[in-house]
All heavy atoms as TSV, in Angstrom:
chain	resi	resn	atom	element	x	y	z
A	1	MET	N	N	166.921	150.523	379.400
A	1	MET	CA	C	167.690	151.576	378.754
A	1	MET	C	C	167.503	151.441	377.249
A	1	MET	O	O	167.629	150.354	376.688
A	1	MET	CB	C	169.162	151.457	379.131
A	1	MET	CG	C	170.011	152.553	378.568
A	1	MET	SD	S	171.781	152.437	378.939
A	1	MET	CE	C	171.793	152.841	380.670
A	2	SER	N	N	167.229	152.530	376.577
A	2	SER	CA	C	167.022	152.472	375.132
A	2	SER	C	C	168.334	152.341	374.382
A	2	SER	O	O	169.408	152.569	374.931
A	2	SER	CB	C	166.316	153.768	374.672
A	2	SER	OG	O	167.204	154.852	374.701
A	3	ALA	N	N	168.218	151.937	373.146
A	3	ALA	CA	C	169.432	151.766	372.319
A	3	ALA	C	C	170.166	153.080	372.166
A	3	ALA	O	O	171.419	153.087	372.241
A	3	ALA	CB	C	169.038	151.230	370.943
A	4	GLN	N	N	169.461	154.179	372.023
A	4	GLN	CA	C	170.106	155.489	371.911
A	4	GLN	C	C	170.896	155.815	373.177
A	4	GLN	O	O	172.014	156.317	373.104
A	4	GLN	CB	C	169.065	156.586	371.648
A	4	GLN	CG	C	169.663	157.966	371.485
A	4	GLN	CD	C	170.569	158.085	370.268
A	4	GLN	OE1	O	170.269	157.559	369.219
A	4	GLN	NE2	N	171.692	158.737	370.443
A	5	ASN	N	N	170.328	155.537	374.326
A	5	ASN	CA	C	171.042	155.785	375.601
A	5	ASN	C	C	172.273	154.893	375.721
A	5	ASN	O	O	173.315	155.366	376.181
A	5	ASN	CB	C	170.121	155.535	376.785
A	5	ASN	CG	C	169.094	156.611	376.947
A	5	ASN	OD1	O	169.204	157.705	376.398
A	5	ASN	ND2	N	168.040	156.312	377.706
A	6	ARG	N	N	172.169	153.654	375.281
A	6	ARG	CA	C	173.344	152.767	375.362
A	6	ARG	C	C	174.461	153.242	374.450
A	6	ARG	O	O	175.621	153.178	374.801
A	6	ARG	CB	C	172.956	151.326	375.012
A	6	ARG	CG	C	172.319	150.599	376.200
A	6	ARG	CD	C	171.963	149.197	375.861
A	6	ARG	NE	N	170.618	149.318	375.302
A	6	ARG	CZ	C	169.989	148.396	374.663
A	6	ARG	NH1	N	170.534	147.240	374.470
A	6	ARG	NH2	N	168.756	148.568	374.208
A	7	LEU	N	N	174.094	153.749	373.271
A	7	LEU	CA	C	175.101	154.292	372.356
A	7	LEU	C	C	175.753	155.522	372.960
A	7	LEU	O	O	177.000	155.691	372.907
A	7	LEU	CB	C	174.503	154.657	371.006
A	7	LEU	CG	C	174.086	153.475	370.141
A	7	LEU	CD1	C	173.377	153.973	368.882
A	7	LEU	CD2	C	175.272	152.617	369.781
A	8	SER	N	N	174.968	156.382	373.573
A	8	SER	CA	C	175.537	157.584	374.223
A	8	SER	C	C	176.469	157.232	375.377
A	8	SER	O	O	177.523	157.838	375.516
A	8	SER	CB	C	174.374	158.460	374.749
A	8	SER	OG	O	173.614	158.976	373.697
A	9	VAL	N	N	176.077	156.214	376.145
A	9	VAL	CA	C	176.959	155.735	377.245
A	9	VAL	C	C	178.240	155.181	376.676
A	9	VAL	O	O	179.342	155.459	377.183
A	9	VAL	CB	C	176.202	154.702	378.121
A	9	VAL	CG1	C	177.157	154.003	379.065
A	9	VAL	CG2	C	175.070	155.386	378.888
A	10	PHE	N	N	178.143	154.350	375.631
A	10	PHE	CA	C	179.337	153.754	375.006
A	10	PHE	C	C	180.276	154.856	374.520
A	10	PHE	O	O	181.499	154.839	374.774
A	10	PHE	CB	C	178.930	152.875	373.824
A	10	PHE	CG	C	180.103	152.264	373.103
A	10	PHE	CD1	C	180.671	151.076	373.522
A	10	PHE	CD2	C	180.636	152.891	371.973
A	10	PHE	CE1	C	181.751	150.539	372.846
A	10	PHE	CE2	C	181.702	152.362	371.285
A	10	PHE	CZ	C	182.279	151.171	371.725
A	11	ILE	N	N	179.751	155.876	373.821
A	11	ILE	CA	C	180.576	156.949	373.289
A	11	ILE	C	C	181.201	157.737	374.450
A	11	ILE	O	O	182.381	158.045	374.414
A	11	ILE	CB	C	179.721	157.845	372.376
A	11	ILE	CG1	C	179.404	157.107	371.085
A	11	ILE	CG2	C	180.450	159.176	372.067
A	11	ILE	CD1	C	178.346	157.784	370.212
A	12	GLY	N	N	180.409	158.049	375.444
A	12	GLY	CA	C	180.931	158.768	376.610
A	12	GLY	C	C	182.019	158.024	377.329
A	12	GLY	O	O	183.045	158.589	377.708
A	13	ASN	N	N	181.811	156.728	377.559
A	13	ASN	CA	C	182.819	155.911	378.247
A	13	ASN	C	C	184.107	155.835	377.423
A	13	ASN	O	O	185.201	155.904	377.991
A	13	ASN	CB	C	182.294	154.515	378.528
A	13	ASN	CG	C	181.275	154.486	379.614
A	13	ASN	OD1	O	181.146	155.410	380.413
A	13	ASN	ND2	N	180.501	153.411	379.675
A	14	SER	N	N	183.980	155.687	376.131
A	14	SER	CA	C	185.157	155.615	375.260
A	14	SER	C	C	185.924	156.937	375.335
A	14	SER	O	O	187.165	156.925	375.450
A	14	SER	CB	C	184.749	155.335	373.821
A	14	SER	OG	O	184.157	154.072	373.707
A	15	ASN	N	N	185.263	158.033	375.269
A	15	ASN	CA	C	185.913	159.330	375.325
A	15	ASN	C	C	186.606	159.567	376.668
A	15	ASN	O	O	187.684	160.112	376.745
A	15	ASN	CB	C	184.949	160.455	374.982
A	15	ASN	CG	C	184.726	160.579	373.518
A	15	ASN	OD1	O	185.612	160.405	372.713
A	15	ASN	ND2	N	183.495	160.883	373.127
A	16	ARG	N	N	185.967	159.124	377.752
A	16	ARG	CA	C	186.580	159.267	379.094
A	16	ARG	C	C	187.826	158.409	379.174
A	16	ARG	O	O	188.840	158.867	379.704
A	16	ARG	CB	C	185.577	158.914	380.180
A	16	ARG	CG	C	184.672	160.063	380.552
A	16	ARG	CD	C	183.828	159.767	381.797
A	16	ARG	NE	N	182.826	158.745	381.559
A	16	ARG	CZ	C	181.694	158.944	380.879
A	16	ARG	NH1	N	181.425	160.086	380.359
A	16	ARG	NH2	N	180.827	157.951	380.715
A	17	TYR	N	N	187.758	157.178	378.727
A	17	TYR	CA	C	188.921	156.281	378.760
A	17	TYR	C	C	190.062	156.887	377.941
A	17	TYR	O	O	191.218	156.942	378.409
A	17	TYR	CB	C	188.516	154.934	378.227
A	17	TYR	CG	C	189.597	153.848	378.258
A	17	TYR	CD1	C	190.765	154.010	378.943
A	17	TYR	CD2	C	189.401	152.656	377.551
A	17	TYR	CE1	C	191.727	152.996	378.950
A	17	TYR	CE2	C	190.355	151.682	377.542
A	17	TYR	CZ	C	191.507	151.843	378.258
A	17	TYR	OH	O	192.462	150.839	378.250
A	18	ALA	N	N	189.732	157.365	376.737
A	18	ALA	CA	C	190.774	157.979	375.889
A	18	ALA	C	C	191.368	159.222	376.551
A	18	ALA	O	O	192.575	159.470	376.389
A	18	ALA	CB	C	190.181	158.336	374.517
A	19	SER	N	N	190.589	159.975	377.270
A	19	SER	CA	C	191.098	161.203	377.881
A	19	SER	C	C	192.013	160.887	379.073
A	19	SER	O	O	192.899	161.673	379.403
A	19	SER	CB	C	189.958	162.112	378.332
A	19	SER	OG	O	189.306	161.593	379.467
A	20	VAL	N	N	191.835	159.725	379.692
A	20	VAL	CA	C	192.660	159.348	380.851
A	20	VAL	C	C	193.928	158.644	380.413
A	20	VAL	O	O	195.019	158.956	380.960
A	20	VAL	CB	C	191.851	158.415	381.789
A	20	VAL	CG1	C	192.744	157.827	382.875
A	20	VAL	CG2	C	190.678	159.159	382.393
A	21	ASP	N	N	193.867	157.754	379.429
A	21	ASP	CA	C	195.050	156.992	379.023
A	21	ASP	C	C	194.941	156.695	377.516
A	21	ASP	O	O	194.645	155.589	377.109
A	21	ASP	CB	C	195.134	155.704	379.802
A	21	ASP	CG	C	196.467	154.983	379.672
A	21	ASP	OD1	O	197.276	155.398	378.780
A	21	ASP	OD2	O	196.718	154.042	380.405
A	22	LEU	N	N	195.227	157.703	376.709
A	22	LEU	CA	C	195.054	157.588	375.265
A	22	LEU	C	C	195.930	156.493	374.672
A	22	LEU	O	O	195.475	155.729	373.821
A	22	LEU	CB	C	195.323	158.924	374.594
A	22	LEU	CG	C	195.120	158.940	373.073
A	22	LEU	CD1	C	193.729	158.509	372.684
A	22	LEU	CD2	C	195.458	160.341	372.516
A	23	SER	N	N	197.161	156.397	375.114
A	23	SER	CA	C	198.065	155.383	374.508
A	23	SER	C	C	197.543	153.960	374.755
A	23	SER	O	O	197.585	153.105	373.839
A	23	SER	CB	C	199.494	155.543	375.021
A	23	SER	OG	O	199.557	155.304	376.409
A	24	ASP	N	N	197.039	153.672	375.949
A	24	ASP	CA	C	196.498	152.365	376.225
A	24	ASP	C	C	195.195	152.142	375.453
A	24	ASP	O	O	194.986	151.068	374.892
A	24	ASP	CB	C	196.222	152.205	377.728
A	24	ASP	CG	C	195.770	150.777	378.070
A	24	ASP	OD1	O	196.537	149.832	377.757
A	24	ASP	OD2	O	194.682	150.611	378.635
A	25	PHE	N	N	194.343	153.153	375.373
A	25	PHE	CA	C	193.098	153.047	374.613
A	25	PHE	C	C	193.394	152.748	373.176
A	25	PHE	O	O	192.799	151.847	372.578
A	25	PHE	CB	C	192.318	154.377	374.761
A	25	PHE	CG	C	191.024	154.376	374.011
A	25	PHE	CD1	C	189.936	153.687	374.509
A	25	PHE	CD2	C	190.868	155.108	372.856
A	25	PHE	CE1	C	188.688	153.711	373.833
A	25	PHE	CE2	C	189.678	155.139	372.183
A	25	PHE	CZ	C	188.573	154.422	372.677
A	26	ARG	N	N	194.326	153.460	372.552
A	26	ARG	CA	C	194.681	153.239	371.153
A	26	ARG	C	C	195.259	151.837	370.955
A	26	ARG	O	O	194.903	151.146	370.019
A	26	ARG	CB	C	195.691	154.286	370.680
A	26	ARG	CG	C	195.082	155.668	370.552
A	26	ARG	CD	C	196.155	156.705	370.278
A	26	ARG	NE	N	197.077	156.335	369.242
A	26	ARG	CZ	C	196.873	156.520	367.912
A	26	ARG	NH1	N	195.801	157.119	367.507
A	26	ARG	NH2	N	197.777	156.106	367.061
A	27	ARG	N	N	196.128	151.411	371.868
A	27	ARG	CA	C	196.732	150.069	371.772
A	27	ARG	C	C	195.655	149.000	371.824
A	27	ARG	O	O	195.677	148.045	371.030
A	27	ARG	CB	C	197.768	149.876	372.898
A	27	ARG	CG	C	198.461	148.528	372.841
A	27	ARG	CD	C	199.352	148.296	374.040
A	27	ARG	NE	N	198.646	148.401	375.305
A	27	ARG	CZ	C	197.867	147.442	375.821
A	27	ARG	NH1	N	197.666	146.325	375.126
A	27	ARG	NH2	N	197.260	147.595	376.976
A	28	ARG	N	N	194.725	149.148	372.732
A	28	ARG	CA	C	193.641	148.152	372.891
A	28	ARG	C	C	192.756	148.097	371.624
A	28	ARG	O	O	192.346	147.030	371.231
A	28	ARG	CB	C	192.793	148.481	374.077
A	28	ARG	CG	C	193.482	148.114	375.371
A	28	ARG	CD	C	192.612	148.545	376.565
A	28	ARG	NE	N	193.165	148.019	377.779
A	28	ARG	CZ	C	192.586	147.096	378.509
A	28	ARG	NH1	N	191.460	146.554	378.125
A	28	ARG	NH2	N	193.147	146.681	379.628
A	29	LEU	N	N	192.466	149.261	371.044
A	29	LEU	CA	C	191.688	149.286	369.809
A	29	LEU	C	C	192.420	148.543	368.694
A	29	LEU	O	O	191.838	147.745	367.945
A	29	LEU	CB	C	191.345	150.701	369.386
A	29	LEU	CG	C	190.329	151.454	370.204
A	29	LEU	CD1	C	190.174	152.883	369.675
A	29	LEU	CD2	C	188.992	150.753	370.242
A	30	CYS	N	N	193.717	148.827	368.545
A	30	CYS	CA	C	194.520	148.178	367.512
A	30	CYS	C	C	194.505	146.650	367.675
A	30	CYS	O	O	194.344	145.953	366.684
A	30	CYS	CB	C	195.956	148.714	367.504
A	30	CYS	SG	S	196.107	150.398	366.907
A	31	VAL	N	N	194.674	146.211	368.886
A	31	VAL	CA	C	194.707	144.770	369.140
A	31	VAL	C	C	193.343	144.133	368.985
A	31	VAL	O	O	193.190	143.123	368.280
A	31	VAL	CB	C	195.264	144.486	370.568
A	31	VAL	CG1	C	195.087	143.020	370.961
A	31	VAL	CG2	C	196.747	144.881	370.642
A	32	GLU	N	N	192.323	144.733	369.631
A	32	GLU	CA	C	191.010	144.140	369.587
A	32	GLU	C	C	190.382	144.080	368.189
A	32	GLU	O	O	189.702	143.115	367.829
A	32	GLU	CB	C	190.057	144.899	370.504
A	32	GLU	CG	C	188.692	144.227	370.585
A	32	GLU	CD	C	187.821	144.720	371.739
A	32	GLU	OE1	O	188.381	145.241	372.697
A	32	GLU	OE2	O	186.601	144.555	371.610
A	33	TYR	N	N	190.625	145.092	367.387
A	33	TYR	CA	C	190.016	145.163	366.051
A	33	TYR	C	C	191.016	144.860	364.934
A	33	TYR	O	O	190.682	145.019	363.774
A	33	TYR	CB	C	189.344	146.523	365.850
A	33	TYR	CG	C	188.219	146.760	366.823
A	33	TYR	CD1	C	188.387	147.531	367.954
A	33	TYR	CD2	C	186.992	146.115	366.603
A	33	TYR	CE1	C	187.334	147.711	368.846
A	33	TYR	CE2	C	185.933	146.288	367.509
A	33	TYR	CZ	C	186.122	147.081	368.639
A	33	TYR	OH	O	185.121	147.238	369.495
A	34	ASP	N	N	192.218	144.428	365.310
A	34	ASP	CA	C	193.242	144.057	364.346
A	34	ASP	C	C	193.393	145.143	363.273
A	34	ASP	O	O	193.259	144.887	362.083
A	34	ASP	CB	C	192.930	142.706	363.706
A	34	ASP	CG	C	194.104	142.143	362.926
A	34	ASP	OD1	O	195.256	142.461	363.277
A	34	ASP	OD2	O	193.866	141.415	361.947
A	35	ILE	N	N	193.686	146.325	363.762
A	35	ILE	CA	C	193.817	147.509	362.880
A	35	ILE	C	C	195.165	148.184	363.172
A	35	ILE	O	O	195.633	148.171	364.297
A	35	ILE	CB	C	192.618	148.478	363.125
A	35	ILE	CG1	C	192.606	149.588	362.136
A	35	ILE	CG2	C	192.591	148.980	364.544
A	35	ILE	CD1	C	191.360	150.436	362.210
A	36	SER	N	N	195.772	148.738	362.153
A	36	SER	CA	C	197.050	149.403	362.311
A	36	SER	C	C	196.859	150.785	362.950
A	36	SER	O	O	195.735	151.354	362.870
A	36	SER	CB	C	197.754	149.581	360.972
A	36	SER	OG	O	197.072	150.534	360.167
A	37	ALA	N	N	197.885	151.309	363.538
A	37	ALA	CA	C	197.832	152.635	364.134
A	37	ALA	C	C	197.523	153.685	363.072
A	37	ALA	O	O	196.771	154.633	363.332
A	37	ALA	CB	C	199.129	152.962	364.853
A	38	GLU	N	N	198.056	153.485	361.875
A	38	GLU	CA	C	197.794	154.418	360.779
A	38	GLU	C	C	196.322	154.401	360.421
A	38	GLU	O	O	195.701	155.474	360.230
A	38	GLU	CB	C	198.646	154.041	359.565
A	38	GLU	CG	C	198.522	154.998	358.404
A	38	GLU	CD	C	199.404	154.610	357.250
A	38	GLU	OE1	O	200.608	154.430	357.472
A	38	GLU	OE2	O	198.879	154.482	356.134
A	39	SER	N	N	195.724	153.232	360.330
A	39	SER	CA	C	194.293	153.160	360.004
A	39	SER	C	C	193.446	153.736	361.131
A	39	SER	O	O	192.439	154.401	360.900
A	39	SER	CB	C	193.871	151.692	359.777
A	39	SER	OG	O	194.483	151.192	358.601
A	40	LEU	N	N	193.899	153.537	362.392
A	40	LEU	CA	C	193.193	154.070	363.501
A	40	LEU	C	C	193.185	155.623	363.468
A	40	LEU	O	O	192.170	156.262	363.693
A	40	LEU	CB	C	193.825	153.575	364.816
A	40	LEU	CG	C	193.083	153.930	366.093
A	40	LEU	CD1	C	191.684	153.345	366.101
A	40	LEU	CD2	C	193.878	153.430	367.309
A	41	ASN	N	N	194.336	156.203	363.097
A	41	ASN	CA	C	194.418	157.651	362.939
A	41	ASN	C	C	193.462	158.154	361.850
A	41	ASN	O	O	192.835	159.183	362.000
A	41	ASN	CB	C	195.833	158.088	362.616
A	41	ASN	CG	C	196.764	157.933	363.770
A	41	ASN	OD1	O	196.356	157.947	364.912
A	41	ASN	ND2	N	198.054	157.788	363.481
A	42	ASP	N	N	193.357	157.392	360.772
A	42	ASP	CA	C	192.443	157.729	359.701
A	42	ASP	C	C	190.989	157.701	360.181
A	42	ASP	O	O	190.204	158.595	359.904
A	42	ASP	CB	C	192.665	156.815	358.498
A	42	ASP	CG	C	191.816	157.206	357.298
A	42	ASP	OD1	O	191.806	158.398	356.938
A	42	ASP	OD2	O	191.155	156.324	356.726
A	43	TYR	N	N	190.646	156.644	360.921
A	43	TYR	CA	C	189.278	156.566	361.517
A	43	TYR	C	C	189.028	157.804	362.388
A	43	TYR	O	O	187.944	158.396	362.345
A	43	TYR	CB	C	189.114	155.307	362.353
A	43	TYR	CG	C	188.560	154.110	361.637
A	43	TYR	CD1	C	189.408	153.179	361.062
A	43	TYR	CD2	C	187.211	153.912	361.535
A	43	TYR	CE1	C	188.911	152.042	360.414
A	43	TYR	CE2	C	186.696	152.786	360.916
A	43	TYR	CZ	C	187.550	151.875	360.340
A	43	TYR	OH	O	187.051	150.775	359.722
A	44	TYR	N	N	190.005	158.138	363.207
A	44	TYR	CA	C	189.847	159.295	364.114
A	44	TYR	C	C	189.539	160.576	363.329
A	44	TYR	O	O	188.611	161.320	363.686
A	44	TYR	CB	C	191.127	159.453	364.939
A	44	TYR	CG	C	191.108	160.550	365.933
A	44	TYR	CD1	C	190.220	160.526	367.002
A	44	TYR	CD2	C	191.937	161.660	365.822
A	44	TYR	CE1	C	190.197	161.543	367.966
A	44	TYR	CE2	C	191.904	162.660	366.756
A	44	TYR	CZ	C	191.057	162.601	367.812
A	44	TYR	OH	O	191.024	163.620	368.740
A	45	ARG	N	N	190.252	160.816	362.270
A	45	ARG	CA	C	189.991	162.004	361.432
A	45	ARG	C	C	188.613	161.918	360.807
A	45	ARG	O	O	187.879	162.892	360.766
A	45	ARG	CB	C	191.071	162.163	360.375
A	45	ARG	CG	C	192.370	162.707	360.928
A	45	ARG	CD	C	193.355	162.999	359.834
A	45	ARG	NE	N	193.768	161.831	359.060
A	45	ARG	CZ	C	194.728	160.984	359.403
A	45	ARG	NH1	N	195.398	161.188	360.525
A	45	ARG	NH2	N	195.041	159.948	358.659
A	46	ARG	N	N	188.263	160.756	360.267
A	46	ARG	CA	C	186.988	160.596	359.577
A	46	ARG	C	C	185.790	160.631	360.519
A	46	ARG	O	O	184.660	160.903	360.073
A	46	ARG	CB	C	186.983	159.292	358.784
A	46	ARG	CG	C	187.984	159.324	357.658
A	46	ARG	CD	C	188.326	157.936	357.210
A	46	ARG	NE	N	187.849	157.642	355.890
A	46	ARG	CZ	C	187.576	156.435	355.448
A	46	ARG	NH1	N	187.722	155.398	356.199
A	46	ARG	NH2	N	187.192	156.228	354.225
A	47	CYS	N	N	186.013	160.327	361.779
A	47	CYS	CA	C	184.943	160.302	362.771
A	47	CYS	C	C	184.860	161.603	363.584
A	47	CYS	O	O	184.371	161.622	364.727
A	47	CYS	CB	C	185.112	159.123	363.715
A	47	CYS	SG	S	184.823	157.530	362.933
A	48	GLY	N	N	185.323	162.693	362.995
A	48	GLY	CA	C	185.202	163.980	363.631
A	48	GLY	C	C	186.084	164.190	364.856
A	48	GLY	O	O	185.764	164.952	365.734
A	49	ARG	N	N	187.205	163.449	364.871
A	49	ARG	CA	C	188.156	163.524	365.984
A	49	ARG	C	C	187.472	163.214	367.321
A	49	ARG	O	O	187.632	163.941	368.317
A	49	ARG	CB	C	188.875	164.869	366.013
A	49	ARG	CG	C	189.665	165.117	364.754
A	49	ARG	CD	C	190.492	166.355	364.832
A	49	ARG	NE	N	191.167	166.665	363.561
A	49	ARG	CZ	C	192.209	166.021	363.060
A	49	ARG	NH1	N	192.739	164.997	363.716
A	49	ARG	NH2	N	192.738	166.375	361.902
A	50	ASP	N	N	186.713	162.141	367.335
A	50	ASP	CA	C	185.946	161.721	368.505
A	50	ASP	C	C	186.202	160.223	368.739
A	50	ASP	O	O	185.767	159.391	367.942
A	50	ASP	CB	C	184.451	161.991	368.284
A	50	ASP	CG	C	183.608	161.656	369.470
A	50	ASP	OD1	O	183.608	160.494	369.906
A	50	ASP	OD2	O	182.919	162.586	369.961
A	51	TRP	N	N	186.890	159.898	369.815
A	51	TRP	CA	C	187.272	158.500	370.060
A	51	TRP	C	C	186.060	157.624	370.287
A	51	TRP	O	O	186.055	156.447	369.963
A	51	TRP	CB	C	188.272	158.382	371.212
A	51	TRP	CG	C	189.612	158.854	370.809
A	51	TRP	CD1	C	190.255	159.970	371.245
A	51	TRP	CD2	C	190.472	158.229	369.872
A	51	TRP	NE1	N	191.495	160.068	370.604
A	51	TRP	CE2	C	191.629	159.016	369.761
A	51	TRP	CE3	C	190.383	157.086	369.092
A	51	TRP	CZ2	C	192.689	158.692	368.922
A	51	TRP	CZ3	C	191.425	156.764	368.238
A	51	TRP	CH2	C	192.575	157.548	368.149
A	52	GLY	N	N	185.017	158.190	370.869
A	52	GLY	CA	C	183.790	157.402	371.067
A	52	GLY	C	C	183.195	156.954	369.746
A	52	GLY	O	O	182.751	155.826	369.599
A	53	HIS	N	N	183.191	157.857	368.786
A	53	HIS	CA	C	182.679	157.513	367.454
A	53	HIS	C	C	183.591	156.528	366.739
A	53	HIS	O	O	183.107	155.666	365.982
A	53	HIS	CB	C	182.470	158.764	366.621
A	53	HIS	CG	C	181.344	159.597	367.094
A	53	HIS	ND1	N	181.366	160.956	367.100
A	53	HIS	CD2	C	180.146	159.250	367.621
A	53	HIS	CE1	C	180.245	161.452	367.602
A	53	HIS	NE2	N	179.491	160.425	367.935
A	54	VAL	N	N	184.896	156.618	366.978
A	54	VAL	CA	C	185.850	155.644	366.413
A	54	VAL	C	C	185.491	154.230	366.942
A	54	VAL	O	O	185.393	153.273	366.196
A	54	VAL	CB	C	187.303	156.006	366.712
A	54	VAL	CG1	C	188.245	154.862	366.330
A	54	VAL	CG2	C	187.707	157.294	366.039
A	55	GLY	N	N	185.337	154.148	368.267
A	55	GLY	CA	C	185.007	152.855	368.866
A	55	GLY	C	C	183.694	152.299	368.343
A	55	GLY	O	O	183.582	151.127	368.066
A	56	LEU	N	N	182.738	153.170	368.156
A	56	LEU	CA	C	181.437	152.745	367.614
A	56	LEU	C	C	181.568	152.251	366.160
A	56	LEU	O	O	181.046	151.206	365.799
A	56	LEU	CB	C	180.442	153.887	367.715
A	56	LEU	CG	C	179.001	153.578	367.365
A	56	LEU	CD1	C	178.453	152.501	368.235
A	56	LEU	CD2	C	178.181	154.842	367.493
A	57	ALA	N	N	182.339	153.011	365.366
A	57	ALA	CA	C	182.553	152.607	363.957
A	57	ALA	C	C	183.251	151.250	363.880
A	57	ALA	O	O	182.867	150.397	363.076
A	57	ALA	CB	C	183.333	153.678	363.237
A	58	LEU	N	N	184.259	151.064	364.716
A	58	LEU	CA	C	184.976	149.786	364.700
A	58	LEU	C	C	184.074	148.657	365.146
A	58	LEU	O	O	184.130	147.567	364.592
A	58	LEU	CB	C	186.208	149.877	365.600
A	58	LEU	CG	C	187.341	150.759	365.074
A	58	LEU	CD1	C	188.392	150.927	366.150
A	58	LEU	CD2	C	187.933	150.180	363.808
A	59	GLU	N	N	183.231	148.894	366.142
A	59	GLU	CA	C	182.339	147.865	366.646
A	59	GLU	C	C	181.332	147.481	365.558
A	59	GLU	O	O	181.020	146.308	365.361
A	59	GLU	CB	C	181.610	148.373	367.898
A	59	GLU	CG	C	180.831	147.303	368.613
A	59	GLU	CD	C	181.700	146.191	369.177
A	59	GLU	OE1	O	182.866	146.397	369.515
A	59	GLU	OE2	O	181.140	145.080	369.277
A	60	ILE	N	N	180.823	148.447	364.832
A	60	ILE	CA	C	179.849	148.161	363.759
A	60	ILE	C	C	180.538	147.439	362.600
A	60	ILE	O	O	179.952	146.519	362.056
A	60	ILE	CB	C	179.200	149.476	363.292
A	60	ILE	CG1	C	178.291	150.014	364.387
A	60	ILE	CG2	C	178.419	149.257	361.997
A	60	ILE	CD1	C	177.774	151.410	364.129
A	61	ALA	N	N	181.758	147.864	362.281
A	61	ALA	CA	C	182.463	147.256	361.146
A	61	ALA	C	C	182.790	145.804	361.472
A	61	ALA	O	O	182.762	144.942	360.673
A	61	ALA	CB	C	183.750	148.011	360.874
């Protein structure tokens, strides 16, 4: 699987998880990346309101 495909899968999986249980997804991101809910909301706005891109940005950071 190419890197581009893996990124697409990661983004898709993140968006599916967020669509099923957003509160748990947000809580896990805050804990795993030691980020406040306020900062997480800021990432969400800056990432085009796409949870998959938020997860990717946090993973890269």
